[in-house]
N, C-alpha and C positions, 0 to 999 in steps of 0.2 A: 511457638511464635504466633501470637494472635494479635488482631488489630484492637485498638482501643474502642471498647464497647460504646462509650458516650459519643465518639466521633461518627461511628456507623449509625447510631440511633439519630443523631442530628442531621446526617445526610438524608436518611430515609424520610425523616419527618418533613424536611423542607422540599425535597425534590421527588420523592417516591422511590420505589424499588428499582426502577429501570431508567433513570435519568440519563444514563450513558448512551442511550440510543438517540437522545436529543442534542446533547451538548458535549459528547466525547467521553472516552473511557478514563481520561487521565485523573480526574478527581476521585472517582471511585477506587481506582487502582492505587492512588496516592495513600488513601485511608486504610485500605484493606491489605496492601501488599508492601508498598515502599517504605512507609514509616515503620512497621514491624521490622522489616529487614534492616532498616537503618539502625534501629535500637540494638539488634542482634550483632551487626557488624562492628559496632563500637567496642566490642570485647575481643576483637580479632586483629591480626596483622595481615592477613590474606584470605582470599576466598576463591573457590573454583566454580566455573560455570560450564554449561553444555552448549555454549553458542557455536554456531557454524557459519561460515561465510556464505554457503549456498542456502541457508535457512530463510533469510529475509532479504531479498535483493535491494529493497529500499533502505535498510538500515544497517545491515551486517556485512556487507560485501568487503569491507576493509578492516575488520577487526583483527588486531594482532593476538599472537599467542600469549604474550605477557604484556601487561600495562599497569600504569598507575591508575587507580580507579578515579574517573573524573567526576563522579557523583556522590560517592560515599567516603566516610572517614573511618580509619581504624582506631585501635586503642590508644595510640600516641596523639590522636587529634590533629586537626588541621589538613589542608590539602597535601596530597602525597603520602598520607599515612596508612594507606591501604593498597595492597597488591592485588590485582585481579588476573587470574589465570583462565585462559580459554584454550584448553589443551587439544580440542577437537576442531579448532578454527578451520584448519586445512583439510578436514576429513569430510567427505561427502555423505549425504544421507544414504545413498546406496551402499556405501562401505559400512556405515554404522549398522544397517540392517543385516548385511552379510555376516558381520561379526556377531550379532545377536543371535542369528539363526545357527551359525556354526558352533557357538558355545552354548546354545540352548538356554539362553538368558530369559527368565520370565519377563513378560511385558504387559502393560496395561491392555485389557481385552478391548477397549474402545478402539485401538489402532486397527484392529481387523475389521472394524465397522466404518472405516473411512475417516476416523478422527485422528489425522496425522499430527497436527499441532494441537496440544491439549491445554486449555486454560480454564477459566471459570465458566460454568455451565451456560449462562445467558450469552456469553461472548465467544463461544466455541460452536462450530458446526462441522458436519462431515464434508469432505471434498470429493469430487468426482475424479476418476482416473484422468491423468493428464494436467490436472489443475495443481498449482503450486501449493505446498503444505501450509503456507501462511495465509492463504486465502480462506482458510477456515477460522481465522481470528479477526475480530473486529471488522467484518467484511463491508460494513457501511462507511469505513473511514479510509482516508488516503494511505497508500501503501508506505509512504515514507514516514508515517506517524504511528506505525504498528510496533510500538514498544510500550510496555505497561509502566515504565519508570524505573525498573530494576536496572535497565540498561540504557537509561536516558541519554548517557553520553554519546551513544551511537548517533542519535538524531541530531544532537548539537554539532557533532563533528561533521556530519553530512551537510547540515545547513550552513556551517561556516564555509565548507568547500564550495557548495553550490552558490552561495552568495558572493563569494570571491570570484567565481567564474562569471557571474552575471555582471559584476561591476567592471571587470578588467578585460574580459575576452571580447574580441570583436564578434558581434551577433549577426549571423546570416539567416536570410529567410529559409524556411523549412518547406518540405513536401512540394518540390518544384516540378513534379511530373506533369506532362501534358494531359495526363488522364485524371487529374485532380482539379476540381473547380474551386477557386478561392471565392468564398462568399464575403460580400461587403456587409456592414452592419444593417443597412437597409434590406438587403437581400435575405439575410438570415432571419430577420424579423418577420418579413412577409412569408418566407418559406415555412417557418415554424408554425404559422397560424393557418396554413392550409389544411382543409379537412381531408382532401384527397390530392394525390400527386400522380404525375405520369409514370414515374419510376420510384422505386425505393432507393434510399441513400444511406451511406454510412459516412458520417462526418466526424472529423477530429477537431476539438477545441483545444488550441495550444498557445504557447508563448515561445517565440524564437529562442529565448535565452534558456528555457527549461531543459535540463540534462536528460530528463526522462522522455521528453518529446524528441530531442535529438537522437536518443538511442533507438527509437522506434521508426525513425524516418525511412530507412531502407526498407523495412517490412511493409510500411504503409504504401510506399511507392510501388512496391512489388504487387501488393494487393490490388492497387488501382489497375495495374497492367493486366493482372489475371482477370479482373472483372470487366475489362474493356469489351464492349460488344454485348454485354449481358443487360438484363433489366435492373441491375443494381449499379448505381453510380456512386462515385467517391468524391467527397468534398472536404474543405478545411475552412476554419474560421479562427482568425487571430483574436483570441478572447482576452488578451492582455490590455493593460492600461485602462483607457476610457471605456472599453467594452466589457471589462471584467464584472462590474456590478450587474450589467444586464445578463451576462451569461450565468452568474451565480443565482440570480433571481428567477430567470425564466428557462434556462437550459440545463438544470440539474448539476451544474458545475460546482464541485468543491475543491478541485485541485487540477493541476495540469499533468498529463493530458486527460481529458475527458472525451470519450468516444461515444457517439450516439447513433442509433440506427432509426431512421425515419421510414416507416412503412408507407407504401403508396395508399394504403387503405385506412391508416390510422393518423389522427392529428398529432397525438403526443409521442415523442420519441422514446426509444428503449435504451437505457444506458448500458454499455458493455461492462459486464461485472468482474472481469478477470484482470489480473496483473500480468498474464501471459500475453505479449503483444507481438507474436509472430504470426506469419501469414496463415498457417494452418489453423490456429485458434481463432483468428478473425473469420476465416471461411466457415468453420464450424458453427460459430455464432450466427452468421448470416443464414446459414442453411437451416438452423433450428427455428428461425423466425419466418421462414417463407412457407 
């Protein structure tokens, strides 16, 4: 199963070898992985994947064990013509590794070097202990877009669910702790341009409707409580609607939530790089920068 050589050559000639760092990985994956698989699956009635629900919180948390493939077609053609089995959907990564060790199954040597989720070389990096395995893939992109296209239906399902929640559910303000300062647009613009600050700050850029922002609210409120009385302050900025273009252009925001650390001695903020949004991970990030 190989990609079409002419398509690969055309992509490289027009955009270079590493265009995915600039405009996302989808086009490259579509040519090198998705289209070859699509051709192969046209001769089958079903296929089996190794997807797990704990593998990618942004895209795989709700995958079923058996499903009609939402993205590919089988030999009979048309929607619904291909069955997709995800037999280890409910199995955790810990259980997988326990089985492999018990049964003495040979594994890729890169796993022992920190490469927990392995993809193409330019888009894969080792992760540190405590980091989620998927943080080693396409680390410059939003968590909810971390699918190469083979499982594109995961993203579409998540987006449908999230958009429905955004449109129909009542939206409440987030991060209401007394220890969290709410920045206005004028305040965040002035604050971001300071060469030096009296204190360091960790600030979340959020949208009230965003489910990922909602999921981290309790952790961020607890973080603010723990940092009370220290030289690190906690803030929030609603970067949705009319504030979104500014946040994307000036505050490194590509998706919600974006978390920034403003050092008291540096003008430019440092973006929180992890998808782990618990208190201990936030504190480890802050300690590493002080």
